[in-house]
C-alpha positions as YAML, in Angstrom:
chain: A
units: angstrom
residues:
- id: 1
  name: MET
  ca: [47.97, -111.56, -99.83]
- id: 2
  name: ALA
  ca: [50.10, -108.75, -101.03]
- id: 3
  name: GLN
  ca: [49.58, -105.54, -99.15]
- id: 4
  name: ILE
  ca: [51.40, -103.56, -102.08]
- id: 5
  name: LEU
  ca: [50.18, -104.17, -105.57]
- id: 6
  name: ASN
  ca: [52.78, -102.20, -107.81]
- id: 7
  name: THR
  ca: [51.07, -101.10, -110.91]
- id: 8
  name: ALA
  ca: [52.49, -99.81, -114.13]
- id: 9
  name: ILE
  ca: [50.25, -97.89, -116.50]
- id: 10
  name: LEU
  ca: [51.58, -97.56, -119.97]
- id: 11
  name: GLN
  ca: [50.23, -94.42, -121.90]
- id: 12
  name: ALA
  ca: [51.46, -94.93, -125.56]
- id: 13
  name: ASN
  ca: [50.89, -93.60, -129.06]
- id: 14
  name: LEU
  ca: [49.35, -96.67, -131.07]
- id: 15
  name: GLU
  ca: [50.34, -97.27, -134.64]
- id: 16
  name: TRP
  ca: [47.25, -97.63, -136.54]
- id: 17
  name: GLU
  ca: [46.06, -101.24, -137.33]
- id: 18
  name: ASN
  ca: [49.98, -102.27, -136.92]
- id: 19
  name: ILE
  ca: [49.85, -105.41, -134.76]
- id: 20
  name: GLU
  ca: [53.63, -106.18, -135.01]
- id: 21
  name: GLN
  ca: [54.85, -102.65, -134.24]
- id: 22
  name: ASN
  ca: [52.50, -101.90, -131.54]
- id: 23
  name: ARG
  ca: [53.99, -105.45, -129.92]
- id: 24
  name: ALA
  ca: [57.46, -104.17, -130.45]
- id: 25
  name: LEU
  ca: [56.33, -100.85, -128.66]
- id: 26
  name: PHE
  ca: [54.94, -102.21, -125.62]
- id: 27
  name: GLU
  ca: [57.55, -105.05, -125.22]
- id: 28
  name: ARG
  ca: [60.35, -102.32, -125.16]
- id: 29
  name: LYS
  ca: [58.31, -100.70, -122.47]
- id: 30
  name: ILE
  ca: [57.78, -103.57, -120.68]
- id: 31
  name: ARG
  ca: [61.13, -104.44, -120.25]
- id: 32
  name: GLU
  ca: [61.96, -101.37, -119.01]
- id: 33
  name: LEU
  ca: [59.78, -101.99, -115.98]
- id: 34
  name: PRO
  ca: [61.39, -102.61, -112.64]
- id: 35
  name: GLN
  ca: [61.20, -106.47, -111.72]
- id: 36
  name: GLU
  ca: [58.90, -106.03, -108.75]
- id: 37
  name: THR
  ca: [56.00, -105.01, -110.97]
- id: 38
  name: ASP
  ca: [52.77, -106.95, -110.14]
- id: 39
  name: LEU
  ca: [50.37, -105.50, -112.84]
- id: 40
  name: ILE
  ca: [50.95, -103.87, -116.52]
- id: 41
  name: ILE
  ca: [47.86, -102.31, -118.03]
- id: 42
  name: LEU
  ca: [47.97, -101.83, -121.63]
- id: 43
  name: PRO
  ca: [45.40, -99.60, -123.35]
- id: 44
  name: GLU
  ca: [42.12, -100.68, -125.35]
- id: 45
  name: MET
  ca: [42.86, -102.36, -128.59]
- id: 46
  name: PHE
  ca: [46.58, -102.06, -127.71]
- id: 47
  name: SER
  ca: [47.51, -103.78, -130.64]
- id: 48
  name: THR
  ca: [45.77, -101.85, -133.67]
- id: 49
  name: GLY
  ca: [43.88, -99.05, -132.30]
- id: 50
  name: PHE
  ca: [40.19, -98.51, -131.97]
- id: 51
  name: SER
  ca: [39.85, -99.90, -135.20]
- id: 52
  name: MET
  ca: [36.45, -101.43, -137.16]
- id: 53
  name: ASN
  ca: [38.27, -103.40, -139.32]
- id: 54
  name: ALA
  ca: [37.86, -106.49, -137.60]
- id: 55
  name: GLU
  ca: [37.48, -108.71, -140.54]
- id: 56
  name: ASN
  ca: [41.13, -108.21, -141.46]
- id: 57
  name: LEU
  ca: [42.90, -107.68, -137.84]
- id: 58
  name: ALA
  ca: [40.91, -110.38, -135.56]
- id: 59
  name: GLU
  ca: [43.11, -112.75, -133.98]
- id: 60
  name: PRO
  ca: [41.61, -116.23, -132.89]
- id: 61
  name: ASP
  ca: [40.88, -116.43, -129.30]
- id: 62
  name: LYS
  ca: [44.49, -116.96, -127.64]
- id: 63
  name: GLY
  ca: [45.99, -115.93, -130.48]
- id: 64
  name: PRO
  ca: [49.17, -114.57, -131.58]
- id: 65
  name: THR
  ca: [48.71, -111.25, -129.37]
- id: 66
  name: PHE
  ca: [47.34, -113.13, -126.44]
- id: 67
  name: LYS
  ca: [50.53, -115.50, -126.51]
- id: 68
  name: TRP
  ca: [52.62, -112.24, -126.54]
- id: 69
  name: MET
  ca: [50.92, -111.28, -123.40]
- id: 70
  name: GLN
  ca: [51.99, -114.42, -121.93]
- id: 71
  name: LYS
  ca: [55.50, -114.19, -122.99]
- id: 72
  name: MET
  ca: [55.46, -110.82, -121.45]
- id: 73
  name: ALA
  ca: [53.98, -112.01, -118.15]
- id: 74
  name: LEU
  ca: [56.28, -115.08, -117.79]
- id: 75
  name: GLU
  ca: [59.50, -112.76, -118.53]
- id: 76
  name: LYS
  ca: [58.11, -110.05, -115.99]
- id: 77
  name: ASP
  ca: [56.60, -112.30, -113.46]
- id: 78
  name: SER
  ca: [53.76, -110.11, -113.73]
- id: 79
  name: ALA
  ca: [50.29, -109.94, -114.59]
- id: 80
  name: VAL
  ca: [49.58, -108.36, -117.73]
- id: 81
  name: THR
  ca: [46.05, -107.04, -119.14]
- id: 82
  name: GLY
  ca: [44.44, -105.02, -121.99]
- id: 83
  name: SER
  ca: [42.10, -105.78, -124.85]
- id: 84
  name: LEU
  ca: [42.27, -106.55, -128.46]
- id: 85
  name: ILE
  ca: [40.13, -107.78, -131.56]
- id: 86
  name: THR
  ca: [39.34, -111.24, -131.40]
- id: 87
  name: SER
  ca: [36.98, -113.39, -133.41]
- id: 88
  name: GLU
  ca: [35.19, -116.48, -131.81]
- id: 89
  name: LYS
  ca: [32.49, -118.80, -133.10]
- id: 90
  name: GLY
  ca: [31.60, -116.31, -136.02]
- id: 91
  name: HIS
  ca: [31.73, -113.24, -134.04]
- id: 92
  name: PHE
  ca: [34.10, -110.27, -133.37]
- id: 93
  name: TYR
  ca: [34.79, -109.03, -129.69]
- id: 94
  name: ASN
  ca: [36.60, -106.36, -128.19]
- id: 95
  name: ARG
  ca: [38.50, -108.80, -125.61]
- id: 96
  name: LEU
  ca: [40.19, -107.96, -122.53]
- id: 97
  name: TYR
  ca: [42.51, -110.66, -121.48]
- id: 98
  name: PHE
  ca: [43.97, -110.74, -117.97]
- id: 99
  name: VAL
  ca: [46.96, -112.94, -118.23]
- id: 100
  name: PHE
  ca: [48.54, -113.98, -114.56]
- id: 101
  name: PRO
  ca: [52.39, -114.57, -114.55]
- id: 102
  name: ASP
  ca: [52.27, -118.15, -114.71]
- id: 103
  name: GLY
  ca: [50.41, -117.68, -118.39]
- id: 104
  name: SER
  ca: [46.83, -118.83, -116.91]
- id: 105
  name: SER
  ca: [44.35, -116.07, -118.03]
- id: 106
  name: GLU
  ca: [40.80, -114.84, -117.69]
- id: 107
  name: LYS
  ca: [38.84, -112.72, -120.25]
- id: 108
  name: TYR
  ca: [36.04, -110.06, -120.47]
- id: 109
  name: ASP
  ca: [34.31, -108.85, -123.42]
- id: 110
  name: LYS
  ca: [33.54, -105.41, -123.65]
- id: 111
  name: ARG
  ca: [29.78, -105.02, -122.43]
- id: 112
  name: HIS
  ca: [29.05, -101.61, -123.97]
- id: 113
  name: THR
  ca: [29.91, -101.38, -127.53]
- id: 114
  name: PHE
  ca: [30.28, -97.64, -128.42]
- id: 115
  name: THR
  ca: [27.53, -96.84, -130.77]
- id: 116
  name: LEU
  ca: [28.50, -93.51, -131.78]
- id: 117
  name: ALA
  ca: [31.38, -95.05, -133.78]
- id: 118
  name: LYS
  ca: [29.15, -98.25, -134.65]
- id: 119
  name: GLU
  ca: [31.25, -100.51, -132.93]
- id: 120
  name: ASP
  ca: [28.07, -102.16, -132.06]
- id: 121
  name: GLU
  ca: [27.50, -103.12, -136.04]
- id: 122
  name: THR
  ca: [30.84, -105.03, -135.76]
- id: 123
  name: TYR
  ca: [31.69, -106.21, -132.29]
- id: 124
  name: ALA
  ca: [29.46, -108.34, -130.24]
- id: 125
  name: ALA
  ca: [28.70, -107.24, -126.77]
- id: 126
  name: GLY
  ca: [29.93, -109.26, -124.11]
- id: 127
  name: ARG
  ca: [27.43, -110.44, -121.04]
- id: 128
  name: GLU
  ca: [29.30, -111.37, -118.22]
- id: 129
  name: ARG
  ca: [31.51, -108.95, -115.88]
- id: 130
  name: LEU
  ca: [34.67, -110.47, -114.50]
- id: 131
  name: ILE
  ca: [36.28, -110.34, -111.06]
- id: 132
  name: VAL
  ca: [39.86, -111.49, -110.96]
- id: 133
  name: ASN
  ca: [41.46, -112.80, -107.93]
- id: 134
  name: TYR
  ca: [45.15, -111.72, -108.09]
- id: 135
  name: LYS
  ca: [47.80, -111.92, -105.16]
- id: 136
  name: GLY
  ca: [44.79, -111.27, -102.53]
- id: 137
  name: TRP
  ca: [43.24, -108.51, -104.58]
- id: 138
  name: LYS
  ca: [39.95, -108.29, -106.27]
- id: 139
  name: ILE
  ca: [39.94, -106.63, -109.81]
- id: 140
  name: CYS
  ca: [37.00, -105.62, -111.85]
- id: 141
  name: PRO
  ca: [38.57, -104.89, -115.37]
- id: 142
  name: LEU
  ca: [36.31, -102.99, -117.85]
- id: 143
  name: VAL
  ca: [36.80, -101.29, -121.50]
- id: 144
  name: CYS
  ca: [36.41, -97.73, -122.21]
- id: 145
  name: TYR
  ca: [32.67, -96.85, -123.02]
- id: 146
  name: ASP
  ca: [31.74, -99.02, -120.08]
- id: 147
  name: LEU
  ca: [32.88, -95.89, -117.82]
- id: 148
  name: ARG
  ca: [29.80, -94.41, -118.79]
- id: 149
  name: PHE
  ca: [27.41, -96.97, -117.21]
- id: 150
  name: PRO
  ca: [27.90, -96.83, -113.62]
- id: 151
  name: VAL
  ca: [25.31, -99.64, -112.67]
- id: 152
  name: TRP
  ca: [27.49, -102.09, -114.82]
- id: 153
  name: ALA
  ca: [30.47, -101.07, -112.45]
- id: 154
  name: ARG
  ca: [29.00, -101.19, -109.22]
- id: 155
  name: ASN
  ca: [30.90, -102.65, -106.63]
- id: 156
  name: THR
  ca: [28.54, -105.48, -105.06]
- id: 157
  name: GLU
  ca: [31.46, -107.97, -105.09]
- id: 158
  name: ASP
  ca: [33.79, -105.78, -102.55]
- id: 159
  name: TYR
  ca: [36.51, -105.59, -105.12]
- id: 160
  name: ASP
  ca: [39.37, -103.52, -104.45]
- id: 161
  name: LEU
  ca: [40.28, -102.50, -107.86]
- id: 162
  name: LEU
  ca: [38.54, -101.18, -110.96]
- id: 163
  name: ILE
  ca: [40.27, -100.80, -114.03]
- id: 164
  name: TYR
  ca: [39.26, -99.09, -117.47]
- id: 165
  name: VAL
  ca: [41.46, -99.62, -120.72]
- id: 166
  name: ALA
  ca: [40.73, -96.92, -123.27]
- id: 167
  name: ASN
  ca: [41.01, -95.13, -126.55]
- id: 168
  name: TRP
  ca: [38.83, -92.26, -125.19]
- id: 169
  name: PRO
  ca: [39.07, -89.33, -127.54]
- id: 170
  name: ALA
  ca: [40.32, -85.81, -126.67]
- id: 171
  name: ALA
  ca: [36.71, -84.41, -127.46]
- id: 172
  name: ARG
  ca: [35.40, -85.70, -124.31]
- id: 173
  name: VAL
  ca: [38.28, -86.16, -122.06]
- id: 174
  name: THR
  ca: [36.45, -83.93, -119.17]
- id: 175
  name: ALA
  ca: [34.05, -86.70, -118.95]
- id: 176
  name: TRP
  ca: [36.84, -89.21, -118.73]
- id: 177
  name: ASP
  ca: [38.66, -87.38, -116.11]
- id: 178
  name: THR
  ca: [35.10, -86.90, -114.25]
- id: 179
  name: LEU
  ca: [33.87, -90.14, -114.56]
- id: 180
  name: LEU
  ca: [37.03, -91.88, -113.43]
- id: 181
  name: LYS
  ca: [36.94, -90.01, -110.20]
- id: 182
  name: ALA
  ca: [33.51, -90.85, -109.56]
- id: 183
  name: ARG
  ca: [33.66, -94.35, -110.16]
- id: 184
  name: ALA
  ca: [36.24, -94.37, -107.55]
- id: 185
  name: ILE
  ca: [34.33, -92.51, -104.92]
- id: 186
  name: GLU
  ca: [31.15, -94.40, -105.60]
- id: 187
  name: ASN
  ca: [32.55, -97.99, -105.16]
- id: 188
  name: MET
  ca: [35.18, -97.02, -102.64]
- id: 189
  name: SER
  ca: [37.84, -98.68, -104.75]
- id: 190
  name: TYR
  ca: [41.14, -97.73, -106.24]
- id: 191
  name: CYS
  ca: [40.18, -97.12, -110.11]
- id: 192
  name: ILE
  ca: [42.68, -96.90, -112.81]
- id: 193
  name: GLY
  ca: [42.15, -95.37, -116.43]
- id: 194
  name: LEU
  ca: [44.66, -96.00, -119.05]
- id: 195
  name: ASN
  ca: [44.20, -94.29, -122.26]
- id: 196
  name: ARG
  ca: [46.37, -93.83, -125.34]
- id: 197
  name: VAL
  ca: [47.65, -90.44, -126.98]
- id: 198
  name: GLY
  ca: [48.24, -89.58, -130.67]
- id: 199
  name: ARG
  ca: [45.98, -89.45, -133.63]
- id: 200
  name: ASP
  ca: [44.20, -92.93, -135.06]
- id: 201
  name: GLY
  ca: [43.52, -93.79, -138.75]
- id: 202
  name: SER
  ca: [39.71, -92.40, -137.81]
- id: 203
  name: GLU
  ca: [41.35, -88.81, -137.46]
- id: 204
  name: LEU
  ca: [40.80, -88.72, -133.83]
- id: 205
  name: ASP
  ca: [43.08, -87.47, -131.17]
- id: 206
  name: TYR
  ca: [43.80, -88.76, -128.05]
- id: 207
  name: LEU
  ca: [45.07, -86.92, -124.85]
- id: 208
  name: GLY
  ca: [45.63, -89.61, -122.59]
- id: 209
  name: HIS
  ca: [45.02, -87.85, -119.13]
- id: 210
  name: SER
  ca: [45.57, -91.72, -117.60]
- id: 211
  name: ALA
  ca: [45.23, -91.62, -113.86]
- id: 212
  name: VAL
  ca: [44.95, -93.61, -110.74]
- id: 213
  name: TYR
  ca: [42.63, -92.62, -107.94]
- id: 214
  name: ASP
  ca: [42.39, -94.23, -104.60]
- id: 215
  name: CYS
  ca: [38.95, -95.03, -102.66]
- id: 216
  name: LEU
  ca: [38.24, -91.41, -101.89]
- id: 217
  name: GLY
  ca: [38.68, -90.00, -105.26]
- id: 218
  name: LYS
  ca: [42.22, -88.55, -104.66]
- id: 219
  name: GLN
  ca: [44.43, -88.85, -107.55]
- id: 220
  name: ILE
  ca: [47.62, -90.83, -106.75]
- id: 221
  name: SER
  ca: [49.43, -91.08, -109.88]
- id: 222
  name: SER
  ca: [51.61, -88.01, -110.72]
- id: 223
  name: SER
  ca: [52.15, -88.14, -114.60]
- id: 224
  name: LYS
  ca: [49.88, -85.54, -116.12]
- id: 225
  name: GLU
  ca: [51.67, -85.70, -119.55]
- id: 226
  name: GLU
  ca: [49.36, -85.62, -122.91]
- id: 227
  name: THR
  ca: [52.02, -87.65, -124.21]
- id: 228
  name: GLU
  ca: [53.72, -91.38, -124.07]
- id: 229
  name: PHE
  ca: [54.70, -92.14, -120.71]
- id: 230
  name: THR
  ca: [55.02, -95.36, -118.19]
- id: 231
  name: GLU
  ca: [54.62, -94.59, -114.17]
- id: 232
  name: LEU
  ca: [54.59, -97.24, -111.34]
- id: 233
  name: VAL
  ca: [51.73, -96.69, -108.57]
- id: 234
  name: ALA
  ca: [51.92, -98.56, -105.65]
- id: 235
  name: LEU
  ca: [48.36, -99.56, -104.46]
- id: 236
  name: ASN
  ca: [47.93, -100.03, -100.52]
- id: 237
  name: LYS
  ca: [45.40, -102.65, -99.68]
- id: 238
  name: GLN
  ca: [45.44, -101.64, -96.05]
- id: 239
  name: HIS
  ca: [44.79, -98.43, -97.14]
- id: 240
  name: LEU
  ca: [41.92, -99.48, -98.67]
- id: 241
  name: LEU
  ca: [40.53, -101.54, -95.89]
- id: 242
  name: ASP
  ca: [41.29, -99.03, -93.36]
- id: 243
  name: THR
  ca: [39.23, -96.50, -95.15]
- id: 244
  name: ARG
  ca: [36.46, -98.82, -95.54]
- id: 245
  name: SER
  ca: [36.23, -99.72, -92.13]
- id: 246
  name: GLN
  ca: [35.91, -95.82, -90.86]
- id: 247
  name: LEU
  ca: [33.75, -95.06, -93.66]
- id: 248
  name: LYS
  ca: [31.01, -97.90, -94.10]
- id: 249
  name: PHE
  ca: [29.32, -96.18, -97.25]
- id: 250
  name: LEU
  ca: [29.45, -99.84, -98.98]
- id: 251
  name: GLN
  ca: [26.97, -101.08, -96.32]
- id: 252
  name: ASP
  ca: [24.33, -98.83, -97.33]
- id: 253
  name: ARG
  ca: [24.46, -99.43, -101.23]
- id: 254
  name: ASP
  ca: [21.28, -100.40, -103.02]
- id: 255
  name: ARG
  ca: [20.62, -104.03, -103.91]
- id: 256
  name: PHE
  ca: [19.51, -104.85, -107.65]
- id: 257
  name: THR
  ca: [19.72, -107.22, -110.36]
- id: 258
  name: VAL
  ca: [21.00, -106.36, -114.09]
- id: 259
  name: HIS
  ca: [18.70, -107.54, -116.72]
- id: 260
  name: LEU
  ca: [20.70, -108.06, -119.84]
- id: 261
  name: GLU
  ca: [19.13, -107.33, -123.35]
...
């Protein structure tokens, strides 16, 4: 078990619907990371921006961009995660891949499609939450709008790390900041939010505000720029276990069942 999980957050300005250019951008950033990086986090739809043009941009499950993620994971001996536009069995998905250093993978389809942008009219909603076991850490990766739904994120599995990859617009960045901290506190888990910056093809602006919080809601990342940056943050498993042992709030959580429509 890795007591320390060295995690890289890559806040970037995505090129609208330009898969090749975005992959090249992140490849440069990933290759600049130190070799001891354990986990690399990329934004939501990191290869295209938050586009509804799925018919022209979707890749098949485990297609070229997934294979690029495998290449990066193998090269850096690190896990790589982020979401992209995929197609499978006649449906489009906003699909997050978690690619392990050996090239194996798991996937999560965004559960809460963003109706305000009519994402639900293009992309099918996922129906299963994913808990990844990696280096002795239990990780729950979710996508953007999922952040507004605390029941879906509720820590019923004693996971250690909650991740949100996002294209969260500037107009509602206060909600982003507030809810990330809340998810960390209520789930007694590390919580990472990785957002983009810049302007997309829909004329939406993004301020980033990517951040890492500990299980008491303290921000442990230091970068506050509203432009591109890369930061490596060390997550400490023993700190998490000690805090949970002292403050047994998760033991008092409600028991419930989620019914999917």
